[in-house]
C-alpha positions as YAML, in Angstrom:
chain: A
units: angstrom
residues:
- id: 1
  name: MET
  ca: [181.69, 41.30, -186.08]
- id: 2
  name: VAL
  ca: [184.92, 40.14, -183.57]
- id: 3
  name: PHE
  ca: [187.93, 42.41, -183.04]
- id: 4
  name: GLU
  ca: [191.41, 40.00, -182.47]
- id: 5
  name: GLU
  ca: [195.27, 41.38, -182.24]
- id: 6
  name: PHE
  ca: [197.24, 38.83, -184.23]
- id: 7
  name: GLY
  ca: [200.68, 40.55, -184.43]
- id: 8
  name: ASP
  ca: [202.99, 38.83, -187.48]
- id: 9
  name: SER
  ca: [200.69, 35.92, -187.25]
- id: 10
  name: SER
  ca: [200.42, 33.89, -190.03]
- id: 11
  name: GLU
  ca: [196.61, 34.49, -190.37]
- id: 12
  name: ASN
  ca: [195.30, 34.69, -193.84]
- id: 13
  name: TYR
  ca: [193.66, 38.24, -194.04]
- id: 14
  name: THR
  ca: [191.92, 41.01, -196.41]
- id: 15
  name: ILE
  ca: [192.54, 44.50, -196.07]
- id: 16
  name: LEU
  ca: [191.11, 47.57, -197.49]
- id: 17
  name: SER
  ca: [192.09, 50.70, -199.26]
- id: 18
  name: HIS
  ca: [189.88, 53.37, -199.96]
- id: 19
  name: ARG
  ca: [189.56, 57.26, -199.46]
- id: 20
  name: TRP
  ca: [188.36, 58.38, -196.03]
- id: 21
  name: GLY
  ca: [185.37, 60.36, -195.99]
- id: 22
  name: ARG
  ca: [183.39, 62.59, -193.16]
- id: 23
  name: GLU
  ca: [181.43, 59.83, -191.49]
- id: 24
  name: GLU
  ca: [184.23, 57.29, -190.70]
- id: 25
  name: VAL
  ca: [183.49, 54.79, -187.83]
- id: 26
  name: GLU
  ca: [186.74, 54.44, -185.40]
- id: 27
  name: PHE
  ca: [188.28, 52.35, -183.33]
- id: 28
  name: HIS
  ca: [186.71, 53.80, -179.93]
- id: 29
  name: GLU
  ca: [183.46, 53.75, -181.54]
- id: 30
  name: MET
  ca: [183.23, 50.46, -183.42]
- id: 31
  name: THR
  ca: [184.44, 48.96, -179.95]
- id: 32
  name: ARG
  ca: [181.76, 50.33, -177.31]
- id: 33
  name: LEU
  ca: [179.23, 49.60, -180.30]
- id: 34
  name: THR
  ca: [177.25, 46.99, -178.21]
- id: 35
  name: SER
  ca: [177.50, 49.33, -175.12]
- id: 36
  name: MET
  ca: [176.28, 52.26, -176.99]
- id: 37
  name: ALA
  ca: [172.40, 53.29, -176.34]
- id: 38
  name: GLU
  ca: [170.05, 51.84, -178.92]
- id: 39
  name: SER
  ca: [169.41, 55.52, -180.27]
- id: 40
  name: ASP
  ca: [172.98, 55.83, -181.04]
- id: 41
  name: ARG
  ca: [173.76, 52.58, -182.21]
- id: 42
  name: ASN
  ca: [171.52, 53.38, -185.17]
- id: 43
  name: LYS
  ca: [173.02, 56.41, -186.08]
- id: 44
  name: LEU
  ca: [175.92, 54.70, -186.04]
- id: 45
  name: LYS
  ca: [174.83, 52.00, -188.02]
- id: 46
  name: HIS
  ca: [173.28, 54.71, -190.70]
- id: 47
  name: ARG
  ca: [176.97, 56.59, -191.39]
- id: 48
  name: ALA
  ca: [178.48, 55.84, -194.84]
- id: 49
  name: GLY
  ca: [181.64, 54.79, -193.14]
- id: 50
  name: TYR
  ca: [180.24, 51.62, -191.15]
- id: 51
  name: GLU
  ca: [178.09, 50.64, -194.58]
- id: 52
  name: LYS
  ca: [182.01, 50.59, -195.91]
- id: 53
  name: ILE
  ca: [183.50, 48.56, -193.17]
- id: 54
  name: MET
  ca: [180.37, 46.01, -193.67]
- id: 55
  name: LYS
  ca: [180.54, 45.78, -197.21]
- id: 56
  name: SER
  ca: [184.37, 44.93, -197.14]
- id: 57
  name: CYS
  ca: [183.84, 42.12, -194.44]
- id: 58
  name: GLU
  ca: [180.61, 40.82, -196.80]
- id: 59
  name: GLN
  ca: [183.14, 40.73, -199.37]
- id: 60
  name: ALA
  ca: [185.90, 39.29, -197.59]
- id: 61
  name: MET
  ca: [183.35, 36.57, -196.46]
- id: 62
  name: ARG
  ca: [182.41, 35.79, -199.90]
- id: 63
  name: ASP
  ca: [186.61, 34.88, -201.09]
- id: 64
  name: GLY
  ca: [186.18, 32.78, -198.43]
- id: 65
  name: TYR
  ca: [188.92, 34.88, -195.49]
- id: 66
  name: LYS
  ca: [187.58, 35.13, -191.67]
- id: 67
  name: TRP
  ca: [189.80, 38.46, -191.21]
- id: 68
  name: MET
  ca: [189.68, 41.41, -192.46]
- id: 69
  name: TRP
  ca: [192.13, 44.75, -191.65]
- id: 70
  name: ILE
  ca: [190.26, 48.33, -192.12]
- id: 71
  name: ASP
  ca: [192.75, 50.86, -190.85]
- id: 72
  name: THR
  ca: [189.83, 53.49, -189.84]
- id: 73
  name: CYS
  ca: [188.47, 51.02, -186.81]
- id: 74
  name: CYS
  ca: [191.30, 48.54, -186.21]
- id: 75
  name: ILE
  ca: [193.76, 51.58, -185.10]
- id: 76
  name: ASN
  ca: [193.70, 52.98, -181.95]
- id: 77
  name: LYS
  ca: [194.14, 56.54, -182.45]
- id: 78
  name: GLN
  ca: [193.87, 57.51, -179.12]
- id: 79
  name: ASN
  ca: [196.92, 55.31, -178.33]
- id: 80
  name: ASN
  ca: [200.36, 57.00, -179.50]
- id: 81
  name: SER
  ca: [202.18, 54.16, -179.34]
- id: 82
  name: GLU
  ca: [200.23, 51.74, -181.34]
- id: 83
  name: LEU
  ca: [199.30, 54.51, -183.77]
- id: 84
  name: LEU
  ca: [203.46, 54.99, -184.38]
- id: 85
  name: GLU
  ca: [203.78, 51.48, -184.87]
- id: 86
  name: ALA
  ca: [201.26, 51.47, -187.81]
- id: 87
  name: ILE
  ca: [202.52, 54.03, -189.23]
- id: 88
  name: ASN
  ca: [205.74, 52.06, -189.38]
- id: 89
  name: SER
  ca: [204.26, 48.83, -190.07]
- id: 90
  name: MET
  ca: [201.44, 49.79, -192.82]
- id: 91
  name: TYR
  ca: [203.76, 49.15, -196.12]
- id: 92
  name: ARG
  ca: [204.19, 45.38, -194.40]
- id: 93
  name: TRP
  ca: [200.74, 44.69, -193.39]
- id: 94
  name: TYR
  ca: [199.38, 45.44, -196.68]
- id: 95
  name: HIS
  ca: [201.72, 43.47, -198.50]
- id: 96
  name: LYS
  ca: [201.43, 40.38, -196.20]
- id: 97
  name: SER
  ca: [197.48, 40.78, -196.64]
- id: 98
  name: GLN
  ca: [196.44, 37.89, -199.33]
- id: 99
  name: LYS
  ca: [193.90, 40.80, -201.18]
- id: 100
  name: CYS
  ca: [193.31, 44.10, -200.93]
- id: 101
  name: TYR
  ca: [189.99, 45.67, -201.53]
- id: 102
  name: ALA
  ca: [190.59, 49.30, -203.30]
- id: 103
  name: TYR
  ca: [186.94, 51.21, -202.83]
- id: 104
  name: LEU
  ca: [186.36, 53.52, -205.64]
- id: 105
  name: ASN
  ca: [183.56, 55.82, -204.08]
- id: 106
  name: ASP
  ca: [183.02, 58.04, -206.42]
- id: 107
  name: VAL
  ca: [183.19, 55.60, -209.64]
- id: 108
  name: GLU
  ca: [179.27, 54.65, -210.52]
- id: 109
  name: ASP
  ca: [179.54, 51.98, -213.07]
- id: 110
  name: SER
  ca: [183.19, 49.94, -214.78]
- id: 111
  name: PHE
  ca: [186.67, 51.16, -214.02]
- id: 112
  name: PRO
  ca: [187.49, 54.84, -216.16]
- id: 113
  name: THR
  ca: [189.75, 54.17, -219.20]
- id: 114
  name: LYS
  ca: [190.34, 57.48, -219.65]
- id: 115
  name: GLN
  ca: [190.39, 60.79, -218.26]
- id: 116
  name: ASP
  ca: [187.49, 62.46, -217.53]
- id: 117
  name: PHE
  ca: [187.23, 66.02, -216.26]
- id: 118
  name: SER
  ca: [183.44, 66.67, -215.96]
- id: 119
  name: ARG
  ca: [183.14, 63.70, -213.54]
- id: 120
  name: PHE
  ca: [186.43, 64.07, -211.76]
- id: 121
  name: ASP
  ca: [187.38, 67.45, -212.31]
- id: 122
  name: LYS
  ca: [188.97, 67.66, -208.89]
- id: 123
  name: THR
  ca: [191.34, 65.21, -208.90]
- id: 124
  name: ASN
  ca: [192.71, 65.10, -212.49]
- id: 125
  name: GLY
  ca: [190.41, 63.91, -214.24]
- id: 126
  name: TRP
  ca: [190.77, 60.61, -212.56]
- id: 127
  name: PRO
  ca: [189.15, 58.77, -209.65]
- id: 128
  name: ALA
  ca: [189.83, 60.65, -205.96]
- id: 129
  name: TRP
  ca: [191.19, 57.63, -204.83]
- id: 130
  name: PHE
  ca: [194.90, 58.07, -207.18]
- id: 131
  name: SER
  ca: [195.39, 61.48, -205.67]
- id: 132
  name: ARG
  ca: [195.84, 60.28, -202.48]
- id: 133
  name: GLY
  ca: [198.89, 59.90, -200.45]
- id: 134
  name: TRP
  ca: [198.60, 56.85, -199.08]
- id: 135
  name: THR
  ca: [196.99, 55.01, -202.01]
- id: 136
  name: LEU
  ca: [200.29, 54.97, -203.19]
- id: 137
  name: GLN
  ca: [202.13, 52.63, -201.06]
- id: 138
  name: GLU
  ca: [198.33, 50.51, -201.04]
- id: 139
  name: LEU
  ca: [198.49, 50.08, -204.49]
- id: 140
  name: ILE
  ca: [202.08, 49.19, -205.14]
- id: 141
  name: ALA
  ca: [202.89, 46.61, -201.78]
- id: 142
  name: PRO
  ca: [199.63, 44.05, -202.12]
- id: 143
  name: LYS
  ca: [200.53, 41.36, -204.47]
- id: 144
  name: HIS
  ca: [196.40, 41.53, -205.08]
- id: 145
  name: VAL
  ca: [194.63, 44.45, -205.46]
- id: 146
  name: GLU
  ca: [190.74, 44.16, -206.72]
- id: 147
  name: PHE
  ca: [188.93, 47.33, -207.77]
- id: 148
  name: PHE
  ca: [185.26, 47.95, -206.36]
- id: 149
  name: ASN
  ca: [182.73, 50.93, -207.18]
- id: 150
  name: LYS
  ca: [180.60, 52.91, -205.16]
- id: 151
  name: ASN
  ca: [177.71, 50.18, -204.83]
- id: 152
  name: TRP
  ca: [180.77, 47.53, -204.33]
- id: 153
  name: VAL
  ca: [180.67, 45.97, -207.57]
- id: 154
  name: PHE
  ca: [183.66, 44.41, -209.12]
- id: 155
  name: ILE
  ca: [184.86, 46.66, -211.79]
- id: 156
  name: GLY
  ca: [189.09, 44.80, -212.45]
- id: 157
  name: ASN
  ca: [192.25, 43.97, -211.11]
- id: 158
  name: LYS
  ca: [195.39, 45.03, -210.45]
- id: 159
  name: GLU
  ca: [196.86, 42.52, -213.12]
- id: 160
  name: SER
  ca: [193.92, 43.08, -215.63]
- id: 161
  name: LEU
  ca: [194.26, 46.73, -215.30]
- id: 162
  name: ALA
  ca: [198.08, 47.64, -215.26]
- id: 163
  name: GLU
  ca: [198.13, 49.60, -218.42]
- id: 164
  name: THR
  ca: [195.54, 51.54, -217.61]
- id: 165
  name: LEU
  ca: [196.85, 51.98, -213.78]
- id: 166
  name: GLU
  ca: [200.52, 53.07, -215.18]
- id: 167
  name: LYS
  ca: [198.73, 55.67, -217.04]
- id: 168
  name: ILE
  ca: [197.47, 57.30, -214.61]
- id: 169
  name: THR
  ca: [200.00, 56.50, -211.76]
- id: 170
  name: ARG
  ca: [203.37, 57.14, -213.62]
- id: 171
  name: ILE
  ca: [204.25, 53.76, -211.95]
- id: 172
  name: PRO
  ca: [205.84, 50.70, -214.26]
- id: 173
  name: ILE
  ca: [203.90, 48.31, -215.13]
- id: 174
  name: ASP
  ca: [206.28, 46.13, -214.00]
- id: 175
  name: VAL
  ca: [206.29, 47.48, -210.11]
- id: 176
  name: LEU
  ca: [202.50, 46.61, -210.90]
- id: 177
  name: ARG
  ca: [202.73, 43.25, -211.92]
- id: 178
  name: GLY
  ca: [205.59, 41.99, -210.10]
- id: 179
  name: GLY
  ca: [206.48, 44.49, -206.85]
- id: 180
  name: LEU
  ca: [208.94, 46.79, -205.90]
- id: 181
  name: ASN
  ca: [212.27, 46.33, -206.56]
- id: 182
  name: ARG
  ca: [214.08, 49.09, -205.19]
- id: 183
  name: ARG
  ca: [217.60, 48.66, -206.50]
- id: 184
  name: HIS
  ca: [215.81, 48.96, -209.46]
- id: 185
  name: PHE
  ca: [214.62, 52.49, -208.85]
- id: 186
  name: CYS
  ca: [216.36, 55.76, -207.64]
- id: 187
  name: VAL
  ca: [215.18, 57.54, -205.03]
- id: 188
  name: ALA
  ca: [213.78, 60.22, -207.38]
- id: 189
  name: GLN
  ca: [212.06, 58.12, -209.84]
- id: 190
  name: ILE
  ca: [210.13, 56.92, -206.64]
- id: 191
  name: MET
  ca: [209.21, 59.94, -205.15]
- id: 192
  name: SER
  ca: [207.94, 60.91, -208.50]
- id: 193
  name: TRP
  ca: [205.13, 58.93, -208.32]
- id: 194
  name: ALA
  ca: [204.09, 60.82, -205.15]
- id: 195
  name: ALA
  ca: [204.78, 64.23, -206.68]
- id: 196
  name: ASP
  ca: [201.00, 65.29, -207.20]
- id: 197
  name: ARG
  ca: [199.32, 62.93, -204.18]
- id: 198
  name: LYS
  ca: [197.46, 65.38, -201.45]
- id: 199
  name: THR
  ca: [197.21, 64.12, -197.90]
- id: 200
  name: THR
  ca: [195.44, 66.34, -195.06]
- id: 201
  name: ARG
  ca: [198.02, 66.50, -192.76]
- id: 202
  name: VAL
  ca: [201.51, 67.49, -193.59]
- id: 203
  name: GLU
  ca: [203.37, 65.05, -191.90]
- id: 204
  name: ASP
  ca: [201.77, 62.73, -194.25]
- id: 205
  name: ARG
  ca: [202.87, 63.52, -196.84]
- id: 206
  name: ALA
  ca: [206.41, 61.82, -195.47]
- id: 207
  name: TYR
  ca: [205.07, 59.15, -193.48]
- id: 208
  name: SER
  ca: [203.21, 57.77, -196.54]
- id: 209
  name: LEU
  ca: [206.00, 56.98, -198.31]
- id: 210
  name: LEU
  ca: [207.95, 55.05, -195.51]
- id: 211
  name: GLY
  ca: [207.71, 51.74, -196.69]
- id: 212
  name: LEU
  ca: [208.46, 52.46, -200.31]
- id: 213
  name: PHE
  ca: [211.80, 53.38, -199.35]
- id: 214
  name: ASP
  ca: [211.67, 50.92, -196.43]
- id: 215
  name: VAL
  ca: [212.37, 53.04, -193.40]
- id: 216
  name: VAL
  ca: [210.97, 54.24, -190.10]
- id: 217
  name: ILE
  ca: [210.50, 57.10, -188.13]
- id: 218
  name: SER
  ca: [210.47, 58.14, -184.86]
- id: 219
  name: LYS
  ca: [209.08, 61.27, -184.38]
- id: 220
  name: PHE
  ca: [205.19, 61.65, -184.44]
- id: 221
  name: TYR
  ca: [202.49, 64.21, -185.43]
- id: 222
  name: GLY
  ca: [202.71, 67.89, -184.72]
- id: 223
  name: VAL
  ca: [206.41, 68.41, -186.70]
- id: 224
  name: GLY
  ca: [204.96, 69.56, -189.98]
- id: 225
  name: ARG
  ca: [207.53, 69.63, -192.26]
- id: 226
  name: LYS
  ca: [210.11, 68.65, -190.44]
- id: 227
  name: ALA
  ca: [208.49, 64.72, -191.01]
- id: 228
  name: PHE
  ca: [210.04, 65.19, -194.81]
- id: 229
  name: GLN
  ca: [212.83, 66.42, -192.67]
- id: 230
  name: GLU
  ca: [213.44, 63.08, -191.40]
- id: 231
  name: LEU
  ca: [212.17, 61.29, -194.16]
- id: 232
  name: GLN
  ca: [214.81, 62.15, -196.44]
- id: 233
  name: LEU
  ca: [217.70, 61.82, -193.82]
- id: 234
  name: GLU
  ca: [216.49, 58.19, -193.21]
- id: 235
  name: ILE
  ca: [217.08, 57.21, -197.15]
- id: 236
  name: ILE
  ca: [220.32, 59.21, -197.14]
- id: 237
  name: LYS
  ca: [221.63, 56.57, -194.40]
- id: 238
  name: ASN
  ca: [220.14, 53.70, -196.24]
- id: 239
  name: TYR
  ca: [220.90, 54.44, -199.82]
- id: 240
  name: ARG
  ca: [223.86, 55.78, -201.28]
- id: 241
  name: ASP
  ca: [221.91, 57.92, -203.87]
- id: 242
  name: HIS
  ca: [222.28, 61.82, -204.75]
- id: 243
  name: SER
  ca: [219.21, 61.94, -206.87]
- id: 244
  name: ILE
  ca: [217.13, 62.14, -203.07]
- id: 245
  name: PHE
  ca: [218.94, 66.15, -203.44]
- id: 246
  name: GLY
  ca: [216.45, 66.73, -205.76]
- id: 247
  name: TRP
  ca: [213.51, 66.68, -203.25]
...
């Protein structure tokens, strides 16, 4: 595996969308993998996050792609300027990808077509991926999204599953199939798609929506609920839409 920085180059790449877990392997670990003691390297390779990275790359290679972008190991979160750039650029990176692999680690077989509270009792009867804040834009932004179950078996794509996805997310089928035209929706309607979603950090409630409104922020983590206020101010600057005041 090779790490390479491309900026806004024309390289074709795939991208991963997933729910973060407790055993993720991050940038600082992947970049020193070869210099680790063998025992530490072996421990790292047995973590679920490492397997997820490997399986993603293997799928990309099967699909004929040389490059793969994964947020866990491709963002140096110890570098504040790099992290801020990533937050502001995330929607664009997903949109420019040739394919997005959506990994549903709590789905054992086929894609669920009905709510199942016995399997997904903590996430409104649907896979946990649909309950997370960041995965909203990761579903909308890419042109092509392919879904995989916990064993990395392909279980459908955004086009074929559009009717079920609309039922789960309340995102109109035209957006799922043709992309987001912001002029066709009021601010409140776009906000409503994120209403039931959760983020680990308070600020991410706002940051995960930046790309949907094509705005950027200058503040950083540590501002708490003020992040959402900044998002609202940026939306007001860019849109003459009073429905924002409902939020």
